[in-house]
C-alpha positions as CSV (number, residue, x, y, z in Angstrom):
1,M,-96.7,-158.5,-0.7
2,D,-95.6,-157.6,2.7
3,E,-96.2,-154.4,4.5
4,S,-93.4,-151.3,3.8
5,H,-91.8,-149.8,6.3
6,I,-93.7,-146.8,5.5
7,T,-96.7,-148.3,6.8
8,R,-94.9,-149.7,9.5
9,I,-93.8,-146.4,10.7
10,A,-96.8,-144.8,10.9
11,K,-98.1,-147.3,12.9
12,L,-95.5,-146.7,15.4
13,G,-96.7,-143.1,16.3
14,S,-94.3,-141.4,13.6
15,P,-96.0,-138.7,11.6
16,R,-93.0,-136.5,11.8
17,Y,-91.1,-138.9,9.3
18,R,-94.2,-140.3,7.5
19,E,-94.4,-137.5,4.8
20,L,-90.3,-137.4,4.8
21,V,-89.9,-141.2,4.2
22,A,-92.7,-141.6,1.9
23,R,-91.0,-138.9,-0.1
24,T,-88.0,-140.1,-0.1
25,T,-88.5,-143.9,-0.6
26,H,-91.0,-143.3,-3.7
27,G,-87.9,-140.7,-4.9
28,V,-85.4,-143.2,-4.8
29,L,-87.4,-146.5,-5.7
30,E,-90.3,-144.8,-8.4
31,S,-88.6,-142.3,-10.2
32,P,-87.3,-142.3,-13.9
33,G,-84.2,-143.9,-14.1
34,H,-81.6,-146.3,-15.6
35,A,-82.3,-149.2,-13.4
36,D,-85.3,-151.2,-13.4
37,P,-88.0,-149.5,-10.4
38,K,-89.1,-153.3,-9.1
39,V,-85.4,-154.5,-8.9
40,R,-85.0,-150.9,-6.7
41,W,-87.9,-152.1,-4.8
42,A,-86.3,-155.9,-4.2
43,V,-83.1,-154.0,-3.2
44,A,-84.7,-151.5,-0.7
45,H,-86.7,-154.7,0.8
46,H,-84.4,-156.9,0.7
47,R,-85.9,-159.5,-1.6
48,M,-82.9,-160.8,-2.8
49,D,-84.6,-163.8,-4.3
50,D,-85.9,-161.0,-6.9
51,V,-82.8,-159.6,-7.0
52,P,-80.3,-160.5,-10.1
53,P,-77.5,-163.0,-8.7
54,A,-74.9,-160.2,-10.3
55,L,-75.9,-157.6,-7.7
56,R,-76.6,-159.9,-4.5
57,T,-73.3,-159.5,-2.7
58,Y,-73.3,-155.9,-3.5
59,V,-76.2,-155.3,-2.3
60,E,-75.8,-157.1,1.1
61,K,-72.1,-154.8,1.3
62,V,-74.0,-151.8,0.9
63,R,-76.9,-152.3,3.5
64,A,-74.5,-154.3,6.3
65,H,-71.1,-152.9,5.6
66,A,-71.2,-149.6,3.1
67,Y,-67.8,-148.3,4.0
68,T,-66.3,-151.9,3.1
69,V,-67.3,-150.7,-1.0
70,T,-64.8,-150.3,-3.0
71,D,-63.8,-149.5,-6.8
72,E,-63.2,-152.9,-7.5
73,D,-67.1,-153.6,-6.6
74,V,-68.5,-150.8,-8.8
75,E,-66.0,-151.9,-11.6
76,A,-67.3,-156.0,-11.5
77,L,-71.0,-154.5,-11.5
78,K,-69.8,-152.1,-14.8
79,R,-68.6,-155.7,-16.4
80,D,-71.6,-157.7,-15.4
81,G,-73.4,-154.6,-17.8
82,Y,-74.6,-152.1,-15.1
83,S,-74.2,-148.8,-15.5
84,E,-72.8,-146.1,-13.6
85,D,-75.9,-144.5,-13.0
86,A,-77.7,-147.7,-12.5
87,I,-75.4,-148.5,-9.8
88,F,-75.4,-145.3,-8.0
89,E,-79.6,-145.8,-7.9
90,L,-78.9,-149.3,-6.8
91,T,-76.6,-148.4,-4.1
92,A,-79.5,-145.5,-3.3
93,S,-82.0,-148.4,-3.0
94,A,-80.0,-150.3,-0.7
95,A,-79.1,-147.5,1.6
96,L,-82.4,-146.7,1.5
97,G,-83.5,-150.0,2.2
98,A,-80.7,-150.4,5.3
99,A,-82.1,-146.7,6.5
100,L,-85.6,-147.8,6.7
101,L,-84.6,-150.7,8.8
102,R,-82.4,-148.9,11.2
103,L,-85.1,-145.8,11.6
104,E,-88.1,-148.7,12.5
105,R,-85.8,-150.7,15.0
106,G,-84.7,-147.0,16.6
107,L,-88.7,-146.0,16.9
108,I,-89.7,-149.6,18.0
109,A,-87.1,-149.6,20.9
110,L,-88.4,-145.6,21.8
111,N,-91.9,-147.0,22.0
112,E,-91.0,-150.3,23.8
113,S,-88.9,-147.7,26.7
114,K,-92.1,-145.9,27.2
115,T,-94.4,-149.0,28.3
């Protein structure tokens, strides 16, 4: 398993965010829900080989261009058998992964600017 965002963010010297990131990550990805936690982890960590094919386009859209998600995107997932609760959890997982990646990149830029 590759190094987690939490670990990399902690190594960047940001204790300010460490606990918040850890609690949020575990809440979104590991709490009881309708979507399989393994799939939520794969979505958040962008391990697309572990994401069911029916979800891949949607996950990419949420991750890169969330503002373009439409009702039809959600309806297509519902037709593929995903409940609204599962879709919400998977959306939150994709958004969390994108947010952590952006936070990490921002912290890297700040660290590099100090050197």
